[in-house]
N, C-alpha and C positions, 0 to 999 in steps of 0.2 A: 445187749444181752438179750437171748431168744431163748424162753420159757415159755413152758406153757401157755394160753390164754394171752400172749403177748399180742399186742395189733403194729402193724405193718404196713405203712405207705406204699402202695406199689406207684411205680414209675413208669409205666407205658402206655400203649395208647389200645388196650384191651376191653374198657368201660369200666373195671372191677378200681375199687377209689382205696377200702380198707380191706387188710387179709387178717386175719385170727390164727394165729399158730395152735396146730394141735398134736404134731409130731415131729420130730428130727431126728433123721437117719443119722448123725453122726452127734458123739457126743459134747463133742466142740463145735458150734457153732460159728463157723467166720466167714467170712468174702469167701465166695464161690459155692457154699454151702447148698445145699436141696431141703427144704421143709415141707412138709405137707402143711395143707391150711383151708379153712372156711372163707367165704367170701362176705363181708358184715356188710358192707357197702358197693352200691353198684351204680354207675347212668343206664337210664333206662332205655330200651328196644338196643343193645350192644350186643356181643360175643357170648360175654360171661351173666350168669343169672344171681342174685342174693341167694345164698346159702351152698353154692355148689362148692364141691371139692376140688383142688386142685393144689397141684405142687409148685413150688416159687422157687426162684434162684436170690440169693441173697447177693446185693452189687454193693452193698458197703454197711461199714454201722460204727456207732461211735466208741467203741474199744479199741484198744489199741492194736494193730495187725503189721507186726512182723514179715517184712518183705524179705528177699532172700540173698537180697546184699547184706543185709544188716541194721538197715533203717524201721524205724518206727514209722507207719503211719494211720490218720485216725477220720474216719467219717463226720459227715456233720448230724447223719441223723440216721435213721434203720431206712434204706430202702432194697427193693425186690421187684422182681418179673415176674410174672405167669410164665409155666410152660405147659405144654399140650400134655394131654393124659396120657399116660403111659410111653413118653418118648424126653428125650432132650433136646426138644426145639422148641423156642421161643412162640410165644400165640401171639403176641404182638409182632407188627412191622417198625415199631419204632420204639427207643429209650430215650425220656424226659429228662434225665439224670445222669450224672456221671459215673461212673463204675472203673472200680479197682482194676490193675495192671491182671493183676490174678486171676479172676474172672477169662479174660478174654484167652491166656495160656491154657487154663485146663478143658479146653476142648469146645467153649462156646464160642466155635466161630462164624456164628452169623452176628454177636456184639464187636468182635472184629473188625476195625477197615484194615489193618492191613497185619503183616504175619509178627513174631517179636519170636524172638529168636533166647533161650533159657539156659545161662551159662552153668 
C-alpha cells in the first residue's frame, strides 16, 4: 500500500536508495503507477541528491494485483525506479529488480526487452 510518507526502496543505479512518497497521481496505486516523492537516502557523488523531488514508477508491490488474464500476482516488496523530471523516461540505465509485465506494456519501452501483445 502506498500512502503519504510511505518509504519505498529504489531498485535502479541512479544513486538514490530510499524514496518517501508525498503525492500519488492516481486514487489506486498499483504496478505501473507514477508517484511523486522526495529522496530520503542517497549515495554520495551520484546523479541525485538528498531531498530532491522526483517522479517514480512503481515496479511491483506486495498487494494482490489482478492481471488481464484473470490471475492474481503478488510481489515480494515495494520497488520503484526514478523518472526524469517532466518526462516519462527512466533516469537510470539499469534496474536491479524484476518488474510486473504490466509496467512493460503501459508504455515504458526502455524497460521492455521484447514487445508484448495485449489480448
